[in-house]
N, C-alpha and C positions, 0 to 999 in steps of 0.2 A: 884683213885683220886676223892675226894669229889667235888660235884658240888657247886661252889661258887657264881653262878648267882642266882638271885631272882627266886623262884618257880613261876609257872603260876597259881597255886592253892592258896587258902587262907582259913584258918579256922578263923571264927569270933565268939569268945565267946560272949554270951549275954552281959557280962560286958564291952565288947569293941565295941559294936555297936555305930554307930553315932546317938545320940539322938537328935531329932528335936521336940521341944515343940511348938505347934501351938494352937491358941484358940480352945478349945474343943476337942483336940486330941493330941496324942503323937505318933511319928513315931520312930521306931528303925530300922535304915538302916543296912542291912547286906551286900548289894552289890549294887554298882552304880559306874559310871565313877568317877575316882578320889580316890575311895576306893580300887578298885580291878583293877589290871593292865589289860588294853585293853579289858574290858568287854563291851558287848552290851546288858546286862540285868540290870534291877533294881529289887531289892527284898527287901521288907519292911514288918515289923510287925507293925500294927496299933492298937491303943487302943483308944476307944471312951467311955467316961463315959455315964451313963444313960442320955438320953435326948439330947445327942450331935450327930453330923453327919458330914459326908463329903457330903455336899449338891450337888445338881445337877451340873455336870461338864462333860467334855469330854477331851480325849487325841487325838488331831487331827492326830498324826502320830504314835501312839503306841497302840498295842493291850494290853489287861490286863486280868489277871486271879485273882479272889478273892477267898479265902478259909477261911471259918469261923472256928476258934479254939474254942471259947466259947462265950456265949451270944446269943442274937437274933437280926438279922438284918432285918429291913424293907428295902428291896432292890428294887430300881426303875430302870427300863430299859426303856428309853424313857418315855412313859406315862403308862407303865404297872408296877403294884406293886406285889412283891412276898415277902414271908417271908423265910429267910434262917436261918438254925440252924447249930450247930457244925457238921462238916464233909461235909457240902454242899459247892459247888464251883460254880462259874459262869465264863464263858468266854465272854469277850466283845471285839468286833472288834474295830479297830481304828475309832475315830470320833463318837462313839455311846454315847449319853448323858445318864448318870446314876447318882445315888445318893445312899449313904448308911447311914441309919438312925438307931440309937440305941433307940428303943422304949421299951426295956426291963428294968428290975430293977437292972441288974448287968452290969459290964463293957462288952463292945463288943470288942473282941480280934480277929483280922483276919490278914491274910497274903495277900500280893499283889505282883504279878510279872508283870512287864511291859517291853515291848520290841518293837522295838529296842530303847535302851537308847540313842544311838547316832543318834537322829532324829532331823529334823529341829524344832526350837521353834515355838510356845510355847509348852511346855510339857503338861500343863493342862490349860484348859479354863473354868473358873467359869461362870455358866449361871443361877444360882438359883434366881437371881434378875430379870430375863427376862421371858416374856411370851413364851410358855405356862407353863414353869416350876414353876414360883412363885405362880401360882394358883392351882397346883396339890396337894399341902399339906397345910393344915390350919396353 
């Protein structure tokens, strides 16, 4: 007898991602609460045009992994700057201030996994307009 209940798994073709256009960036959501039944993960592909960024911020209750697909990222972790290239990844514990800046001449394309998705708000706290973060980059 075939299973008539909804599967617990989900294939998300790129054409069916939930697209979120924000100033200076586009998110292609593959997994988050509301998209996938009972998930505690968030998985997104982000694209930043040259000169754009996800400025200094932190996730108070979520850890995060970033993985660079293409382009070059100026990655800030607290007050330390690193350059990330395709194939590089970074793990960020909950609450750690970080920022991802596209200083290259091509689009920066990267993946982000955040967990737990079912955490107390706020999910993201923007701090780029506060010291010491606003003085770290010209």
